[in-house]
N, C-alpha and C positions, 0 to 999 in steps of 0.2 A: 206263191209262194214263197219262202227265205230261201237264200242263195249262201250255199258256202262254197268259198273260195277254194278252198281245200277239194271237197269233195262232190264229185260231180251228181247234179239232182237226176234221179232216174226219172222212165216213162211214165210219169204216175198219172196223165188222164189216159194214155193207152193199155194202161195195165188196168184199171180201175172201170173201163168199158167194159171189160171181159164177166163181171162181176154182178149181180143183181142187187140194183141200188146198196152201193155203197154209200152212196152219199156223195158230196164235192168236198172236192179236195178244198185242205185249209191250210197245213205244214206238212214239210215232208224235212225234221232236221236228223244228222248222222248222231248214231248212238256210237259213243267213243271207244267204248268196247272191242275188242274181239281184232286180230293179227291176220289173217286170212283169205276173209270176206266181206263184206258190206252189212252193214245194218243200218234202219230209218225206222225212227218213228213218225207213222205217217198219221196226220189228224184228220179227219172229214167233219162234215155234220151228220153222221152218221156214228162216232166214234173214233175212239184210239182203237191202229192196228199197228205188227210190227215187219215189217216190209224187210226182206232179205235179197240179197243178189251174190248170187254165187259164183265166185271168181276164182277160188283154188283150182287150177286145173285136174289133180286126180280125183277129186269128186266133185265139179262144178258142170258134167254133163245131166243131159234127164232121166237118162235111164236109172245112176245111183240118185239123184234126188229122188226120184218117183218111189225109190227102194225103201229111201228114208220117211219119205211121209206117210206110207205104208207101217211101215212100223209105228211109228208115233201115232197114227189112229188107231194101231190094234192094242198096242199100250195101253192108252187112254182106257179102249174099253176095259181092260183090267183092272183099273184105278191106277195107275201110273202117273204122277202129276208130270205131264207134257203140256206142250202148247202144238196140236196138229194144226196143217196148214188149211186154210181155208178153200173150198172148191168152189171154181169158179160155174159160170151158167150153166158150161157144158161137162162138170163134175170134174176136169182140171184142178191138179195143184200148183202143177209147174208152169208159167208162162216164159215163153219164147221171146223174148222181141230186141229184136240188131242184134240179133247174135250171142245175146246176154240170157240168163237164167234169173228169174223170179218166182218168188213166193208171199206168200200171204198170209200173215199169221193173226190170232189176237194177240192183243195186246195186255201182256201179265204185269200187275202191276208189284213191285216187289223190289226188292234189294241182294245184293251178293253177300255173303256172311266169310269169312274167313276162317280157319282154325281157333283163331284168338280169341271170334266172338263165340264160336259153339264153346255152348253147359259139356259135363262128362254125359247128360240127357242127350243134348245136343250131338254131340260124337254117335252115341250110341244109335240114334233115327237116323244119322247118316248115313252108317255100316247097313243099318239096317233098307234104307233104302236102295242104296244100292245091290245089295242081296236081293230085293223086290227085280228092280233093274235085270239083274240076269238072268234070273230065274222067269221073267217077263219075254223075256226076247227067247230064250230056249223055246216055250208054246209057241208064240208068234212068228218067229222067222223058220227056212227052208234049216232043215239037220245042216251044218257044213261039210263039204263036200273032200276030195283024199289033195287037192290043189290044196286048200288051207291047214294041212297036219303041220309039220316038223315048224319053230318058230327057231332059229339061229339063234345065237349071242354072239356079242362084239368082238371080232379079232383086235387085239392088241397091237399085233402089227401095226397094223392099217392106224391105228390108235396113235401109235409113234408118229408116225410121217406127218395125220395131221395136228399134231401136237409141231412138230418142227416148221410146217407150213404155216402154223399161225402164228408162233414166235417169229418167224422172219415178217409175217406182215406188223405183229405189233412195234418191234424195234425198226424197222421202216419208217415208223411215221414220224415227219420231221417236229411237231409241234404234241408233245406227248402227255396228258392230260393223266391224272387221277386211276380214270378208268383202264389204261391201257399200263398203270403200274401192277393194277391189282390183276390184270389181266396175266402179264408175264407172270408175276409171283405164282399165280394159282396154276399155270400150265408148265411152270419148273418142279412146282410143286404135285400136279397131278402126273408128271413124268417117271417124279422117283417114287411115286406112290403104286402106279399102275407098273413099272418092274420088282416090283416087290412081291407082287400079288399074282400076275400072271398064270401062275400054274393053278389060280383061285377059279378061271374061265368053266363057267358051266356048260355042260353039254346041251343038243339042243330038247328045247320042248315038245311036247307031245301034242298031241292033237289041244284045239282050244274052241270057245263059244262065243257066241255073238256077245259081244263089248258094245258098250256105246262109243269108245273109244278116244273121250276126251270130258273125263269127267273130272271137274275143277272149278273151284270155286266162281268164274265168270260163269260158267254154264250151267249153275244151277241160282232160281230165283228165288229168296223165303219172304214170305210173308208174316210177321212176327217171329215166330220161334220155328213156324210149319214150312218145309221147301212147299212153296206153290209150282215151280215145275222146273225140269231139266230139258233146257235148250241146246242146240247147234249140235247136230246128230251126224254131223260130216264124214268124220270118221266112225261109223259105224260097221264094224266089222268083226272076222274072227281072229280073236290073239285067247290064251289062255288067260282065263279071268280073272284067280286070284292074283296074277297080276297088273291087271287093274285097279282091283282092290288095294296092291300096295304102290302103286303110282298116284293114286287118288290121293290116299293116307298120306303118303310125302307132300302130296302139296297143299292139302287142307292145313297140315299139321307142322312145317319148318315153324320157323323162328328165324329172325334179323341175322342171330348169327348163326346158323347152319344146325341148329340144333333141333329136334324135332319133340312135342309134348306127347312124353310117352304111357302118361297116365292116359288121356285121352286116343290114345292111338288105340290103345287098350280096349278101351271101349269099344269103338267103334269098332274093331278085330272082330272083338266076341257078337258081336250082334253082326256084323256080316257073316262070318261062318252060320250060327244059325240059319240064317236068311237063307242064303245060299246051299245052305248043306255042305260046306268047303272044313274039310279038317285038317287039323295041325300040320299035319306033311304038305299038303297043297300051300297053305302059306309059306312055309318055311322053306318052301324050295322057291316061291314067287317073290321072299324077299331076297336070295341070294341070286336071282336074275337080275333084278330091279337093283340091287347094289351094281352087280357089275356094269348095267347098263350107264348106272350114275358116271363110274366112275371113266367109262370110255365116252362119255356125253360132251358135245363138245357146240348144241347149237346158236348159244345166243352169241358165242364168237362169231361162230360159220358166219351169221347175220350182220352182227356189227362190221368184219372185217371183209368179208366176202361178198357181202349181197348188199353192204352200207346202209342198213336198215337196220338203226338204233333203238324200236320201240320195244324191243325188248331187255335192252340194259338195265332195268332197276331191279330183278330178279333176277343178274348174275350174283351180287354179292352174298343171298343166300344159299342161292342152290351150287353155284362152288363151295361153298365154305361146307354144304351137305354133305358132298362127296369123301372131305375128310372127315368129320365128325361121325361121319354111319361106321369107317372103315374101323376107327378106333370105339366105335361104341356099339361092334358088330354083334355080338351075343342080346347086348341089352333089346336090341332092335327087333331080332329075331323074338324074343322071347315074349317083348310086346303082343305082335302080331298071332302068335300062339299058345299065351298062355290063359 
C-alpha cells in the first residue's frame, strides 16, 4: 500500500482480520481534512471504507466511542443521514490495536459545501437537518443528567489575561509576518471591544439537550444539493441546543470579510425553529451567548502561539473580523435568527 511520510499508516491487516470478508487491502490514503483525529480512505478488493483513528484525548476512549456509534446507528434508523460504523465478526464497532482505537465506516462519496455554495433553499434544508438531528437525539439518547445542567459563560477577566499572554508571544517573535501583525491588531481591538461590553456578559444557560457538538461544513457531506452524511460525532454531548444552531450558522455563513449572509441565516433559522420546535426567545438567548463566546475566544491564536500548530491559521482572518462585525450589527444578527 502507498505510504505517507507525514502520516503513519494504521495496522490495516490486523484491523481487517476482525471483519467478515472485507477484501484484501489495496491502498490506505490519509484524508487531509480534520484537526483532532486521523482519517483514511481504505480501498480493498471489496470496495472503499473510511477508517478512523481516534486520537483526541477527551473522546478517544472505547466507552465514549461506543456511545457515539450507538447514537449514529439509532439515528440512521430514524432516517437521519449518517454513516454508522461497520460491526466486525463479533458485532464490535471499536477495534483497539496497540493501545489505539479504530473504527471502520462505509465510504460516502460526496463533497463539502460552505454557506456560499448553498442557495436559500439549501440553507433551509440545512436548518431543517440540524433540527432533525436534535429531535432525533432526544429520541435515541438517555435524558441528560443533573451534571449536564448549567453552562457558564466566559469570564472577561480571564480573557484579558489571555490577551496579555498572547500579545507577549506575538510581540516576542523575532521575524514577524503578516499573520503576526494581524494577530496583534485583533488582540488590541478585542481588548478595547471587550472592555466596552463586559456589562453584557450573559448568565449561565439552563439545561441543554443532546447535540452533535461540531456541526460545520467539514462534517457534512453533500451528494448534489442533498446532504448525504453527517460525520464526526466525537463531540456528541449535552449543550443548549439552540446554541449549536447559532454556532453552526456562524461557521457556514461567515464571509471572508467577517460578515454573515443574513438572508441565508434567516432561511436556515426559520427552518431550524420549525424542525426543532424552538421559539424565537430561545434563539435570541443563544445568539447573545454565542456572540459573547466569540468575543472571548482566541482558540486559533492559542493553537498557533502556544501549541505551535498552524493548521487553523487560514480561519483566523474571517473569524477574528466576525466578532467585530457581529458586535456592530448585533440587532440585525439577532433579528435574522428570530424573525
